[in-house]
C-alpha positions in Angstrom: 2.9 10.6 -9.4 1.4 13.8 -7.9 1.2 13.0 -4.4 4.8 11.9 -4.7 5.8 14.6 -6.8 4.4 17.5 -4.1 6.2 15.6 -0.9 9.5 16.0 -3.4 9.4 19.5 -3.9 8.5 20.4 -0.5 4.4 21.1 -1.7 1.0 20.6 0.6 -2.2 21.4 -1.0 -2.7 24.7 0.2 0.6 25.7 -1.1 -0.1 24.3 -4.5 -3.3 25.9 -4.4 -1.9 29.1 -3.7 0.8 28.9 -6.4 -1.2 27.4 -9.3 -4.8 28.8 -8.4 -6.4 25.3 -8.9 -9.3 24.8 -6.3 -8.2 22.4 -3.3 -11.1 20.3 -4.4 -9.4 19.4 -7.9 -5.8 18.8 -6.3 -7.3 16.4 -3.7 -9.1 14.6 -6.7 -6.1 14.3 -8.6 -4.3 13.0 -5.7 -6.8 10.7 -4.7 -6.8 9.5 -8.2 -10.9 10.4 -7.9 -10.9 12.0 -11.4 -12.1 10.8 -14.6 -9.3 13.2 -16.2 -7.3 16.1 -16.4 -7.7 19.5 -18.3 -4.4 20.2 -20.3 -4.3 23.5 -18.7 -4.2 21.7 -15.1 -1.7 19.4 -16.7 0.6 22.5 -17.4 -0.2 24.3 -14.8 1.3 21.4 -12.3 3.9 20.8 -14.5 5.4 24.2 -14.5 5.0 24.9 -11.1 6.4 21.3 -10.1 9.0 21.3 -12.8 8.3 17.9 -14.0 6.6 16.3 -17.5 3.4 15.1 -17.9 5.1 11.5 -17.8 6.0 12.5 -13.8 2.5 12.8 -13.2 0.6 10.2 -15.6 0.7 6.7 -14.9 -0.7 4.1 -17.5 -0.8 0.2 -15.8 -0.8 -2.8 -18.1 -4.2 -4.2 -16.8 -5.9 -8.2 -16.7 -7.9 -9.0 -14.2 -10.9 -11.8 -14.3 -13.0 -13.4 -11.5 -14.1 -17.2 -12.3 -17.0 -18.4 -10.7 -16.4 -21.9 -8.8 -19.7 -21.8 -7.6 -23.1 -19.6 -8.0 -26.3 -20.3 -5.9 -29.3 -18.1 -5.6 -31.1 -18.6 -2.3 -35.1 -17.3 -1.7 -34.8 -15.3 1.8 -38.2 -14.0 1.6 -41.1 -13.0 -0.7 -44.0 -10.8 0.0 -46.9 -9.5 -2.1 -44.4 -10.5 -5.1 -40.9 -8.5 -3.9 -38.5 -11.2 -3.5 -35.8 -10.8 -1.4 -32.6 -13.2 -2.3 -29.3 -14.3 -1.8 -26.5 -15.3 -3.9 -23.6 -16.8 -2.8 -20.5 -17.4 -4.8 -16.8 -18.8 -5.0 -14.7 -17.0 -7.0 -11.0 -16.7 -8.0 -9.9 -12.9 -8.4 -6.6 -13.3 -10.8 -4.9 -9.9 -11.6 -1.8 -9.3 -14.0 -0.8 -5.8 -13.2 2.4 -4.4 -14.9 3.0 -8.3 -15.7 3.2 -9.3 -12.2 0.4 -12.0 -11.2 -1.5 -11.8 -8.5 -4.5 -14.4 -7.3 -6.7 -14.7 -4.5 -9.8 -17.0 -4.0 -12.7 -15.7 -2.0 -16.6 -16.1 -0.9 -19.0 -13.3 -1.8 -22.8 -13.0 -0.8 -25.0 -10.4 -2.7 -28.4 -9.7 -1.3 -30.7 -8.0 -3.5 -34.5 -7.6 -4.1 -36.8 -7.7 -6.9 -40.1 -7.2 -8.6 -41.2 -9.0 -11.7 -38.0 -7.3 -13.6 -37.2 -4.7 -11.5 -34.3 -5.6 -9.0 -32.2 -3.7 -6.7 -28.9 -4.8 -5.1 -29.0 -4.3 -1.1 -25.5 -5.2 -0.3 -22.4 -6.9 -1.9 -19.8 -7.8 0.6 -16.8 -10.1 -0.2 -15.3 -12.3 2.4 -12.4 -11.1 4.8 -9.9 -12.8 2.3 -10.6 -10.6 -0.9 -10.7 -7.6 1.4 -6.9 -8.8 2.6 -5.8 -9.5 -1.1 -6.1 -5.6 -1.3 -4.9 -4.6 1.8 -1.7 -6.9 1.5 -0.6 -6.1 -1.9 -0.5 -2.3 -1.3 -2.5 -1.4 -4.5 -3.2 2.1 -5.6 -6.3 3.4 -4.7 -7.5 3.7 -8.3 -6.2 -0.4 -9.1 -8.6 -1.1 -5.9 -11.5 0.8 -7.0 -10.9 -0.5 -10.6 -11.0 -4.3 -8.9 -14.2 -3.5 -7.2 -16.0 -1.4 -9.3 -15.3 -4.9 -12.0 -16.8 -7.2 -9.3 -19.5 -4.9 -8.3 -20.3 -4.8 -12.5 -19.7 -8.6 -12.6 -22.3 -9.4 -9.5 -24.9 -7.1 -11.0 -25.0 -9.2 -14.6 -25.2 -12.2 -12.7 -28.4 -10.7 -10.7 -29.9 -9.3 -13.7 -29.3 -12.4 -15.8 -31.3 -14.5 -13.1 -34.2 -12.0 -12.4 -34.5 -12.0 -16.5 -34.8 -15.7 -16.3 -37.4 -15.8 -13.0 -39.8 -13.8 -15.5 
């Protein structure tokens, strides 16, 4: 990865910025995997400067991620003037296969949300400490952590949307 190659070649962000004329933000985003992609010109500059190939900078992971709900419970917390606030509680099993290695975790999750008719807003999605420990103990790269959390949030939002639509 970029961070590893930079350390191997004695570069920090400032030095790499000076050698390539790439912005500090671009370099930082690439290091921290906050980029949705990379321009060919940027990749070429990095490869020339760090004396490497694109394969040294780009990593492709085989990933299969599933969440299985064991329990899914909705509870009304308040209802005022048609604005309803609810709590979704769920017990989940996360199954992750990353580059042919399997990881599993059971955890609880709470999601508070409000809705008026078919318009909803998720207030907070709060996985239990067991989920946070699963993420931190396995030392996944930050972009894998982001993918897991995004997938979990998307799944929770789907349940909330289906629930709200069923209330209409």
